[in-house]
C-alpha positions as CSV (number, residue, x, y, z in Angstrom):
1,X,32.0,-0.4,103.1
2,X,33.8,-3.7,103.0
3,X,31.9,-6.5,104.7
4,X,33.3,-7.8,107.9
5,X,32.2,-11.2,109.1
6,X,32.3,-10.0,112.7
7,X,30.6,-6.7,111.9
8,X,28.2,-5.5,114.5
9,X,25.7,-2.6,114.0
10,X,27.5,0.4,115.3
11,X,24.3,1.9,116.6
12,X,21.2,-0.2,116.4
13,X,18.9,2.6,117.8
14,X,20.2,5.2,115.3
15,X,20.0,2.9,112.4
16,X,16.4,1.8,113.3
17,X,15.3,5.5,113.7
18,X,16.9,6.4,110.4
19,X,15.0,3.5,108.8
20,X,11.8,4.8,110.2
21,X,12.6,8.3,108.9
22,X,13.0,6.9,105.4
23,X,9.2,6.7,105.5
24,X,9.0,10.5,105.7
25,X,8.0,11.2,102.1
26,X,4.9,9.1,102.7
27,X,4.0,10.5,106.1
28,X,0.4,11.1,105.2
29,X,0.0,7.5,104.0
30,X,1.7,6.3,107.1
31,X,-0.7,8.4,109.2
32,X,-3.7,6.8,107.4
33,X,-2.2,3.3,107.9
34,X,-1.7,4.0,111.6
35,X,-5.3,5.3,111.8
36,X,-6.7,2.2,110.2
37,X,-4.6,0.1,112.6
38,X,-6.0,2.1,115.6
39,X,-9.7,1.7,114.4
40,X,-9.2,-2.0,113.7
41,X,-7.7,-2.7,117.1
42,X,-10.2,-0.6,118.9
43,X,-13.1,-2.4,117.3
44,X,-11.6,-5.9,117.8
45,X,-10.8,-5.1,121.5
46,X,-14.4,-4.2,122.2
47,X,-15.8,-7.5,120.9
48,X,-14.8,-9.7,123.9
49,X,-16.6,-7.3,126.3
50,X,-19.7,-7.4,124.2
51,X,-19.6,-11.2,124.1
52,X,-19.2,-11.3,127.8
53,X,-22.3,-9.2,128.2
54,X,-24.1,-11.7,126.0
55,X,-23.0,-14.6,128.3
56,X,-24.3,-12.7,131.3
57,X,-27.6,-12.2,129.6
58,X,-27.9,-15.9,128.8
59,X,-26.9,-16.9,132.4
60,X,-29.2,-14.4,134.0
61,X,-32.1,-15.4,131.7
62,X,-31.6,-19.0,132.5
63,X,-31.8,-18.3,136.2
64,X,-34.8,-16.1,135.8
65,X,-36.7,-18.5,133.6
66,X,-36.3,-17.0,130.2
67,X,-33.6,-15.7,127.8
68,X,-34.3,-12.7,125.6
69,X,-33.0,-14.1,122.4
70,X,-34.0,-11.0,120.5
71,X,-31.7,-8.8,122.6
72,X,-29.0,-11.5,122.4
73,X,-29.3,-11.6,118.6
74,X,-29.1,-7.8,118.3
75,X,-25.9,-7.7,120.4
76,X,-24.4,-10.5,118.4
77,X,-25.2,-8.7,115.2
78,X,-23.5,-5.6,116.4
79,X,-20.5,-7.7,117.4
80,X,-20.4,-9.3,114.0
81,X,-20.6,-5.8,112.4
82,X,-17.6,-4.6,114.5
83,X,-15.6,-7.7,113.5
84,X,-16.3,-7.1,109.8
85,X,-15.4,-3.4,110.0
86,X,-12.3,-4.3,111.9
87,X,-11.3,-6.8,109.3
88,X,-11.9,-4.3,106.5
89,X,-9.7,-1.8,108.2
90,X,-7.0,-4.5,108.7
91,X,-7.2,-5.4,105.0
92,X,-6.8,-1.7,104.0
93,X,-3.9,-1.4,106.5
94,X,-2.2,-4.4,105.0
95,X,-2.4,-3.1,101.5
96,X,-1.1,0.3,102.5
97,X,1.7,-1.2,104.5
98,X,2.8,-3.3,101.5
99,X,2.7,-0.2,99.2
100,X,4.6,1.9,101.7
101,X,7.3,-0.7,102.2
102,X,7.9,-1.1,98.5
103,X,7.9,2.6,97.9
104,X,10.5,3.1,100.5
105,X,12.7,0.3,99.1
106,X,12.2,1.8,95.7
107,X,13.4,5.2,96.9
108,X,16.4,3.6,98.7
109,X,17.3,1.8,95.5
110,X,17.1,5.0,93.5
111,X,19.4,6.7,96.1
112,X,21.8,3.8,96.0
113,X,21.9,3.8,92.2
114,X,22.6,7.6,92.2
115,X,25.2,7.2,95.0
116,X,27.1,4.5,93.0
117,X,27.2,6.9,90.1
118,X,28.7,9.6,92.4
119,X,31.3,7.4,94.0
120,X,34.9,7.6,92.9
121,X,36.3,4.7,91.0
122,X,38.7,4.1,93.9
123,X,35.8,3.2,96.2
124,X,35.3,0.0,94.2
125,X,39.0,-1.1,94.3
126,X,38.6,-2.8,97.6
127,X,35.3,-4.5,97.2
128,X,33.7,-6.9,94.8
129,X,30.8,-6.3,92.5
130,X,28.8,-9.0,94.2
131,X,29.2,-7.3,97.6
132,X,27.8,-4.0,96.2
133,X,25.0,-5.8,94.3
134,X,24.0,-7.5,97.5
135,X,23.4,-4.2,99.2
136,X,21.2,-3.0,96.3
137,X,19.2,-6.2,96.0
138,X,19.1,-8.6,99.0
139,X,19.4,-5.9,101.6
140,X,16.8,-3.7,100.0
141,X,14.3,-6.7,99.9
142,X,15.0,-7.4,103.5
143,X,14.3,-3.7,104.4
144,X,11.0,-3.9,102.5
145,X,10.0,-7.0,104.5
146,X,10.9,-5.4,107.8
147,X,9.0,-2.2,107.1
148,X,5.9,-4.2,106.0
149,X,6.1,-6.3,109.2
150,X,6.6,-3.1,111.3
151,X,3.5,-1.4,109.8
152,X,1.3,-4.4,110.1
153,X,2.2,-6.8,112.9
154,X,4.4,-4.8,115.3
155,X,2.3,-1.6,115.3
156,X,-0.9,-3.6,115.7
157,X,0.7,-5.6,118.5
158,X,1.7,-2.5,120.4
159,X,-1.8,-0.9,120.0
160,X,-3.4,-4.2,121.0
161,X,-1.4,-4.4,124.2
162,X,-2.4,-0.9,125.1
163,X,-6.1,-1.4,124.3
164,X,-6.3,-4.8,125.9
165,X,-4.5,-3.6,129.0
166,X,-7.1,-0.8,129.3
167,X,-10.0,-3.2,129.1
168,X,-8.4,-5.5,131.6
169,X,-8.0,-2.7,134.1
170,X,-11.6,-1.8,133.6
171,X,-12.7,-5.3,134.4
172,X,-10.4,-6.2,137.3
173,X,-7.3,-4.3,138.5
174,X,-6.3,-7.4,140.6
175,X,-6.3,-9.8,137.7
176,X,-4.5,-7.2,135.6
177,X,-1.8,-7.0,138.1
178,X,-1.3,-10.7,137.9
179,X,-1.2,-10.5,134.1
180,X,1.5,-7.9,134.0
181,X,3.7,-9.6,136.6
182,X,5.1,-11.7,133.7
183,X,6.1,-8.6,131.7
184,X,9.5,-8.0,133.3
185,X,10.4,-11.7,132.6
186,X,9.2,-11.3,129.0
187,X,11.2,-8.1,128.6
188,X,14.3,-9.8,130.0
189,X,13.9,-12.7,127.6
190,X,13.4,-10.4,124.6
191,X,16.3,-8.1,125.5
192,X,18.8,-10.9,126.3
193,X,18.3,-13.0,123.3
194,X,17.6,-10.1,121.0
195,X,21.0,-8.5,122.0
196,X,22.8,-11.8,121.2
197,X,21.0,-12.2,117.9
198,X,21.7,-8.7,116.7
199,X,25.4,-9.2,115.7
200,X,24.5,-12.6,114.2
201,X,22.0,-11.1,111.8
202,X,24.7,-8.5,110.7
203,X,27.1,-11.5,110.2
204,X,24.4,-13.3,108.2
205,X,24.0,-10.3,105.8
206,X,27.7,-9.9,105.4
207,X,28.0,-13.6,104.6
208,X,25.3,-13.3,102.1
209,X,27.2,-10.5,100.4
210,X,30.3,-12.6,100.2
211,X,28.4,-15.6,98.8
212,X,26.8,-13.5,96.1
213,X,30.2,-12.1,95.2
214,X,31.6,-15.6,94.7
215,X,28.6,-16.6,92.6
216,X,28.9,-13.5,90.4
217,X,32.6,-14.1,89.9
218,X,32.2,-17.8,89.0
219,X,29.4,-17.0,86.6
220,X,31.1,-14.3,84.7
221,X,34.4,-16.3,84.6
222,X,32.8,-19.7,84.0
223,X,34.9,-20.4,80.9
224,X,38.1,-19.7,82.8
225,X,36.9,-22.0,85.6
226,X,36.4,-24.8,83.1
227,X,39.7,-23.9,81.2
228,X,41.8,-24.3,84.3
229,X,39.9,-27.2,85.7
230,X,38.9,-25.4,88.8
231,X,35.4,-26.7,89.0
232,X,36.1,-28.6,92.2
233,X,37.9,-25.7,93.8
234,X,35.0,-23.4,92.8
235,X,32.5,-25.8,94.3
236,X,34.5,-26.2,97.5
237,X,34.8,-22.4,97.8
238,X,31.0,-22.1,97.2
239,X,30.4,-24.8,99.9
240,X,32.6,-23.0,102.3
241,X,30.9,-19.6,101.9
242,X,27.5,-21.3,101.7
243,X,28.2,-23.1,104.9
244,X,29.4,-19.9,106.5
245,X,26.2,-18.2,105.4
246,X,24.1,-21.1,106.7
247,X,25.9,-21.2,110.1
248,X,25.5,-17.4,110.5
249,X,21.8,-17.6,109.6
250,X,21.3,-20.6,111.8
251,X,22.8,-18.9,114.8
252,X,20.8,-15.8,114.2
253,X,17.5,-17.6,113.7
254,X,18.1,-19.9,116.6
255,X,18.7,-17.1,119.0
256,X,15.7,-15.2,117.8
257,X,13.6,-18.4,117.6
258,X,14.2,-19.0,121.3
259,X,12.2,-15.9,122.2
260,X,8.8,-17.1,120.9
261,X,8.5,-20.4,122.8
262,X,9.9,-18.7,125.9
263,X,7.2,-16.1,125.6
264,X,4.6,-18.7,124.9
265,X,5.5,-20.6,128.1
266,X,5.3,-17.4,130.2
267,X,1.9,-16.7,128.6
268,X,0.5,-20.1,129.3
269,X,1.7,-19.9,132.9
270,X,0.1,-16.5,133.2
271,X,-3.2,-17.8,131.7
272,X,-3.3,-20.7,134.3
273,X,-2.9,-18.2,137.2
274,X,-5.6,-15.9,135.9
275,X,-8.0,-18.8,135.3
276,X,-7.6,-20.2,138.8
277,X,-7.9,-16.8,140.6
278,X,-10.6,-15.6,138.3
279,X,-12.6,-18.7,139.0
280,X,-12.3,-18.1,142.7
281,X,-13.5,-14.5,142.3
282,X,-16.6,-15.7,140.3
283,X,-17.4,-18.2,143.0
284,X,-17.1,-15.4,145.6
285,X,-19.5,-13.2,143.5
286,X,-16.8,-10.5,142.9
287,X,-17.1,-11.0,139.1
288,X,-19.7,-12.3,136.7
289,X,-19.1,-15.2,134.4
290,X,-19.3,-12.9,131.4
291,X,-16.6,-10.6,132.9
292,X,-14.2,-13.5,133.6
293,X,-14.9,-14.8,130.1
294,X,-14.0,-11.4,128.6
295,X,-11.0,-11.1,130.9
296,X,-9.6,-14.5,129.9
297,X,-10.1,-13.6,126.2
298,X,-8.3,-10.4,126.8
299,X,-5.5,-12.3,128.6
300,X,-5.0,-14.4,125.4
301,X,-5.1,-11.2,123.3
302,X,-2.6,-9.6,125.7
303,X,-0.1,-12.4,125.4
304,X,-0.5,-13.0,121.7
305,X,0.8,-9.6,120.5
306,X,3.7,-9.7,123.0
307,X,4.6,-13.2,121.8
308,X,4.2,-12.1,118.2
309,X,6.3,-9.0,118.7
310,X,9.0,-11.1,120.3
311,X,8.9,-13.5,117.4
312,X,9.4,-10.6,115.0
313,X,12.5,-9.5,116.8
314,X,14.6,-11.5,114.4
315,X,13.1,-9.9,111.4
316,X,13.6,-6.4,112.9
317,X,17.2,-7.3,113.8
318,X,17.9,-8.6,110.3
319,X,16.2,-5.6,108.7
320,X,18.2,-3.0,110.7
321,X,21.4,-4.9,109.9
322,X,20.5,-4.6,106.2
323,X,19.5,-0.9,106.6
324,X,22.9,-0.2,108.2
325,X,24.7,-1.8,105.2
326,X,22.6,0.3,102.8
327,X,23.2,3.5,104.9
328,X,26.9,2.7,104.9
329,X,26.8,2.8,101.1
330,X,24.7,5.9,101.0
331,X,27.1,7.7,103.5
332,X,30.3,6.8,101.6
333,X,32.3,9.8,100.5
334,X,31.4,11.1,97.1
335,X,34.0,12.0,94.5
336,X,35.1,15.5,94.6
337,X,32.3,17.8,93.3
338,X,32.7,19.6,90.0
339,X,33.5,23.3,90.3
340,X,30.5,25.6,90.8
341,X,31.4,27.5,87.7
342,X,33.3,25.0,85.6
343,X,35.8,26.2,83.1
344,X,35.7,25.3,79.4
345,X,38.4,25.6,76.8
346,X,37.7,28.2,74.2
347,X,38.4,25.7,71.4
348,X,39.2,22.0,71.9
349,X,41.9,20.9,69.5
350,X,43.1,17.9,71.6
351,X,46.3,19.3,73.1
352,X,47.0,17.5,76.4
353,X,49.7,18.5,78.8
354,X,50.9,16.7,81.9
355,X,52.7,19.1,84.3
356,X,54.8,17.4,86.9
357,X,52.1,14.9,87.7
358,X,52.4,12.5,90.6
359,X,49.9,9.8,91.7
360,X,49.7,7.1,94.3
361,X,46.8,4.6,94.9
362,X,47.9,4.2,98.5
363,X,49.8,6.5,100.8
364,X,53.5,5.9,100.6
365,X,53.3,3.8,97.4
366,X,54.0,6.2,94.5
367,X,53.1,4.9,91.1
368,X,53.7,8.0,88.9
369,X,56.4,10.4,89.9
370,X,56.9,13.9,88.5
371,X,55.7,13.1,85.0
372,X,55.7,15.9,82.4
373,X,54.4,15.5,78.9
374,X,52.9,17.6,76.1
375,X,50.8,15.9,73.4
376,X,50.2,18.0,70.3
377,X,46.7,18.0,68.7
378,X,45.8,15.2,66.3
379,X,48.9,13.2,67.1
380,X,49.0,9.6,68.1
381,X,50.8,8.8,71.3
382,X,51.5,5.1,72.0
383,X,52.2,4.1,75.6
384,X,54.2,0.9,76.2
385,X,55.9,-0.7,79.1
386,X,55.8,-3.6,81.5
387,X,52.8,-4.5,83.6
388,X,52.4,-2.0,86.5
389,X,54.4,0.7,84.8
390,X,51.5,3.1,85.0
391,X,50.2,3.1,81.4
392,X,46.5,2.7,82.2
393,X,46.8,4.9,85.3
394,X,48.0,7.7,83.0
395,X,44.8,7.5,81.0
396,X,42.6,7.2,84.2
397,X,44.1,10.5,85.4
398,X,43.3,12.1,82.0
399,X,39.7,10.9,82.4
400,X,39.6,12.0,86.0
401,X,38.7,8.6,87.3
402,X,41.4,9.4,89.8
403,X,42.8,12.8,90.8
404,X,46.6,13.5,90.7
405,X,48.2,13.8,94.1
406,X,50.5,16.5,92.7
407,X,50.8,18.5,89.5
408,X,48.0,19.1,87.0
409,X,46.7,18.1,83.6
410,X,45.4,20.6,81.0
411,X,43.3,20.3,77.9
412,X,44.1,23.1,75.5
413,X,45.5,25.1,78.3
414,X,42.5,24.6,80.7
415,X,43.1,22.6,83.9
416,X,40.9,19.6,83.7
417,X,40.3,19.8,87.4
418,X,38.5,23.1,86.7
419,X,36.2,21.4,84.1
420,X,33.1,19.4,84.8
421,X,33.7,15.7,84.4
422,X,30.8,15.4,81.9
423,X,32.4,18.2,79.8
424,X,35.8,16.6,79.9
425,X,34.7,13.1,79.1
426,X,32.5,14.4,76.3
427,X,35.7,15.2,74.5
428,X,37.2,11.7,75.0
429,X,36.2,8.4,73.3
430,X,37.4,5.0,74.5
431,X,37.9,1.5,73.2
432,X,38.9,-0.9,76.0
433,X,40.5,-4.3,76.0
434,X,37.5,-5.7,78.0
435,X,34.5,-5.3,75.8
436,X,31.3,-4.1,77.4
437,X,27.9,-4.7,75.9
438,X,24.4,-4.4,77.4
439,X,21.2,-6.4,76.8
440,X,19.7,-5.0,73.7
441,X,20.0,-4.9,69.9
442,X,23.4,-4.6,68.1
443,X,22.2,-1.2,66.8
444,X,21.4,0.0,70.3
445,X,24.8,-1.1,71.5
446,X,26.6,0.8,68.7
447,X,24.3,3.9,69.1
448,X,25.4,4.0,72.8
449,X,28.3,6.1,71.6
450,X,26.2,9.1,70.7
451,X,22.7,10.2,71.8
452,X,20.3,10.6,69.0
453,X,22.3,8.5,66.5
454,X,20.2,7.4,63.5
455,X,20.2,4.0,62.0
456,X,22.3,5.3,59.1
457,X,24.8,6.7,61.6
458,X,25.0,3.3,63.2
459,X,25.5,1.5,59.8
460,X,28.2,4.0,58.7
461,X,30.1,3.4,62.0
462,X,29.8,-0.3,61.6
463,X,31.2,-0.2,58.1
464,X,34.0,2.0,59.2
465,X,34.9,-0.5,61.9
466,X,34.7,-3.4,59.4
467,X,31.8,-4.9,61.4
468,X,28.9,-4.4,58.9
469,X,29.6,-7.7,57.1
470,X,29.4,-10.0,60.1
471,X,26.4,-8.1,61.5
472,X,24.4,-8.7,58.3
473,X,25.1,-12.4,58.6
474,X,23.3,-12.6,61.9
475,X,19.6,-13.7,62.0
476,X,18.3,-10.3,62.9
477,X,21.1,-8.2,61.4
478,X,21.3,-4.9,63.3
479,X,18.2,-5.9,65.3
480,X,19.8,-9.0,66.7
481,X,19.5,-9.0,70.5
482,X,22.6,-9.7,72.5
483,X,23.0,-10.0,76.3
484,X,25.6,-8.3,78.5
485,X,28.0,-11.2,77.8
486,X,27.6,-11.0,74.0
487,X,26.5,-14.6,73.8
488,X,26.7,-15.8,70.2
489,X,29.4,-13.4,69.3
490,X,33.1,-14.1,69.2
491,X,35.5,-12.0,71.3
492,X,36.7,-10.3,68.1
493,X,33.2,-9.5,67.0
494,X,32.4,-8.0,70.4
495,X,35.5,-5.9,70.1
496,X,34.5,-4.6,66.6
497,X,31.1,-3.5,68.0
498,X,32.9,-1.4,70.7
499,X,35.1,0.1,68.0
500,X,32.0,0.9,65.9
501,X,30.6,2.6,69.0
502,X,33.7,4.8,69.3
503,X,33.3,5.9,65.7
504,X,30.0,7.6,66.7
505,X,31.6,9.7,69.4
506,X,32.3,13.3,68.5
507,X,35.4,13.4,70.5
508,X,38.7,15.2,70.0
509,X,40.7,12.7,72.1
510,X,40.7,8.9,71.6
511,X,41.9,6.3,74.1
512,X,42.6,2.8,72.8
513,X,43.5,0.4,75.6
514,X,44.7,-2.9,73.9
515,X,41.7,-2.4,71.5
516,X,42.9,-5.1,69.1
517,X,44.0,-7.8,71.6
518,X,40.9,-9.9,71.1
519,X,40.9,-10.2,67.3
520,X,42.7,-12.6,65.0
521,X,45.5,-11.7,62.7
522,X,43.3,-11.2,59.6
523,X,40.8,-9.2,61.5
524,X,43.5,-7.2,63.2
525,X,44.7,-6.0,59.7
526,X,41.2,-4.8,59.0
527,X,40.8,-3.2,62.4
528,X,44.2,-1.4,62.1
529,X,42.9,0.3,58.9
530,X,39.7,1.2,60.8
531,X,41.8,2.5,63.6
532,X,43.8,4.7,61.3
533,X,40.5,6.2,60.1
534,X,39.2,6.5,63.7
535,X,42.4,8.3,64.8
536,X,42.3,10.8,61.9
537,X,41.9,14.3,63.2
538,X,42.0,13.2,66.8
539,X,44.6,13.1,69.5
540,X,45.0,9.5,70.3
541,X,46.4,7.6,73.3
542,X,47.2,4.0,72.4
543,X,48.1,1.6,75.2
544,X,49.6,-1.5,73.7
545,X,51.6,-4.6,74.5
546,X,51.7,-5.8,70.9
547,X,54.3,-3.4,69.6
548,X,53.5,-4.3,66.0
549,X,50.3,-2.2,66.4
550,X,51.9,1.1,67.2
551,X,54.9,1.3,64.9
552,X,53.3,4.2,63.0
553,X,52.6,6.3,66.1
554,X,53.9,9.8,66.1
555,X,55.4,9.3,69.5
556,X,56.0,6.2,71.6
557,X,56.3,6.7,75.3
558,X,58.1,3.9,77.2
559,X,57.0,3.9,80.8
560,X,58.9,2.2,83.6
561,X,58.3,2.5,87.3
562,X,55.9,5.4,86.9
563,X,58.1,7.7,84.8
564,X,58.9,8.1,81.1
565,X,62.0,6.1,80.4
566,X,62.2,6.9,76.7
567,X,60.1,8.6,74.0
568,X,60.4,9.0,70.3
569,X,59.4,7.3,67.0
570,X,59.6,3.6,66.5
571,X,62.8,4.0,64.4
572,X,64.4,6.4,66.8
573,X,63.8,4.1,69.7
574,X,65.1,1.0,67.9
575,X,68.2,2.9,66.9
576,X,68.7,4.0,70.6
577,X,68.9,0.4,71.6
578,X,67.3,1.1,75.0
579,X,64.3,-0.2,76.8
580,X,62.0,-0.1,73.8
581,X,64.5,-1.9,71.6
582,X,64.8,-4.7,74.2
583,X,61.0,-5.0,74.5
584,X,60.7,-5.1,70.7
585,X,63.5,-7.7,70.4
586,X,61.8,-9.8,73.2
587,X,58.6,-9.9,71.2
588,X,59.8,-10.3,67.6
589,X,63.4,-11.4,67.5
590,X,64.0,-13.7,70.5
591,X,64.2,-17.3,69.3
592,X,61.9,-19.9,70.8
593,X,64.0,-22.7,72.2
594,X,63.0,-26.0,73.8
595,X,64.0,-26.5,77.4
596,X,67.0,-28.6,78.0
597,X,66.3,-32.2,78.9
598,X,67.1,-33.3,82.5
């Protein structure tokens, strides 16, 4: 699913047909839309023939000494009626096409959203959020535009060509033969330039995804960009990706834009030939003036839809490229399904056992190797170690964000792989280092931890997390609206809200991943007391770099290179003078010295 700047649609025909099949749930509405198009085209095609008949009446009347203006008026009135009915059908077709295209895009968005929820966490490791968002936003809009153009202009163009060609054959097979002589040249132009434009449109969509990814990253990390003085570098990177997107779009639009003027030139050349030869046939008495007038009108109508269809080739190419990107997302491999009959522990006390667990993110690069561990109910297990030792991975395996490559993990004797993910995660609460809030009130953000939580439940959780005081100082109190970035709140306050959210969970297991890293020393003292209350009666996994926060843990696991190097209480590990003792000394006992002058 990773975007490739040189990506070409693997099968344009298959992707286009699949895009058309996406209209399937609205097949009846599509049939009505096509019927309106057929009626509209049929009526509009008949008008030139009627007007040609009017011309013949006027010319004949002028030669015979009098024009029957009554008959002429009646014919013109019928032609005007046909035009009005045709326009009404066209208006109805346009409204239906817009509705159908938006419905289809809506369904695809729903499918994409559901698909993202089913994808394993590993599927997002190799792609950015901006790239995924581009497929659910920009590509979907492009698909809606393509379908709308297909149901309005392209279908009408095809029907018009068929209808006009039939009328032309009725009037003069010879002139019709001259008119269609240009079709092979037109087909060659469309095929040649369309084929070259196709990979360029795919490249344009991929470049748009990379540009969106950069914008999203720079927006969410704007403070870091300013902090490290990388504004100029960010601007240059934006300019580079923006220029790449511009160049790709320019190439695609140029190649598709060549088609329309080339087709227009062929159409004008064709028109001149028909006008000259048609004039000679009128002079020879083989055709009437009205017939040649109608035929020339049909010639213009014949060329216009072909030229218009050629001009829309770029939109179709771009739309199919977007559709392929969306289908690639929808076809990505889902996470392993839950068992048909999931197991459930008879009683969840919080006992967790790792039995010879191994795991690797990439083949041949083991991270956790033959790890065995038993965690007793209601105990606190602290996990420490250097970066990359496998601390967070251990918790991700417990949550089944990833599956072990060997061994198994049990909850109260039940293999978690035999449980449904919803059942398993319902027993686990989490407080992460990176706070996550959504746009809504503070009360709603806290209540996210439990469905059906009352306002009193929210207030009790906030008090337990030592967050009630600062919440009440806000202008709206618990009804203060925050955005996803927690604007107006400090990092520590945002962390307290996530801790309050965890208090609402009715979980037997608690995971704290550097949960106090964003709070100041005074707040940390308060939060530590709150954490003690939060951990009471629950099995707790605490991932920590600040060793001062886990000295009271029942067991401390020291991980190194994917295995447990040491385990024991704080005092036991200090006395052992091993890895933990060295880590502790590096944090609290190593003197800070100035560098030697040179």
